[in-house]
C-alpha angles and dihedrals in degrees: 000000000000112000122204116203119218110298118210129176119197108252090243089064101037124122092031097104096256096125092042091054092051092049092047091051092053095041090048090056091046092050090050090054095039094243133143117243120223128194141163111225136173122260087248092056096041095093092052094050091050099042101039103030108024099245120151126205113248101170146358121236115198114208109209120242114274127183095236099046110012121221132304144159129245124204116224104216136186131200119200115225111267126216111270123236114241 
């Protein structure tokens, strides 16, 4: 299994394809090796990961409230290996 750590792009550089390029680089390698890809994403990012990269949510992870960052929920997501283009 290929595991992607949390990917974050500074807000000044978002919407330029940076995160997508990183995800494609990793999923291309996983596809080549026939591996699933796992990532934890935010609820906000979940539709993007699903639509653009083929991930499906398998679990929710609640992060407890903390004074410095509040509380939030991650989505644990899996992407099955895709056939590679020759």
